[in-house]
C-alpha positions in Angstrom: 0.2 0.4 0.2 1.2 3.9 -0.5 1.7 5.9 1.3 -1.1 8.1 -0.1 -3.4 5.5 -0.5 -3.0 4.9 3.7 -3.3 9.1 4.3 -6.7 8.5 2.4 -7.8 4.8 4.5 -6.6 6.3 8.0 -8.8 9.6 7.0 -11.9 7.4 5.9 -11.6 5.5 9.8 -11.4 8.2 11.5 -14.4 9.9 9.4 -16.5 6.5 10.1 -15.4 6.6 13.9 -16.1 10.1 14.4 -19.7 10.1 12.6 -21.4 6.9 13.2 -21.9 7.6 17.2 -23.7 10.8 15.0 -25.6 9.0 12.8 -26.5 6.5 15.5 -28.0 9.2 17.8 -29.7 10.6 15.2 -31.9 7.0 14.3 -31.7 7.3 18.1 -33.9 10.2 18.5 -35.9 9.6 15.1 -37.3 6.6 16.7 -38.3 8.2 20.4 -39.6 11.1 18.7 -41.7 8.5 16.3 -42.5 6.4 19.9 -43.7 10.2 21.5 -46.0 10.3 18.9 -47.0 7.1 19.3 -48.6 7.6 22.1 -49.4 10.9 22.5 -52.0 9.9 19.9 -53.5 7.9 22.7 -53.6 4.5 21.5 -52.5 3.0 24.2 -54.6 5.0 26.5 -58.1 3.3 25.1 -57.1 -0.4 26.3 
């Protein structure tokens, strides 16, 4: 592997590591928001 390839690989690795928690956080927040909307619509209150 050339130096240029190593640098590119390193940058991609760093970006993927730093970006993944952000993506995960967004997905979790989205999931919680949709869950809250589900609760707020009163679908559970009718039980």
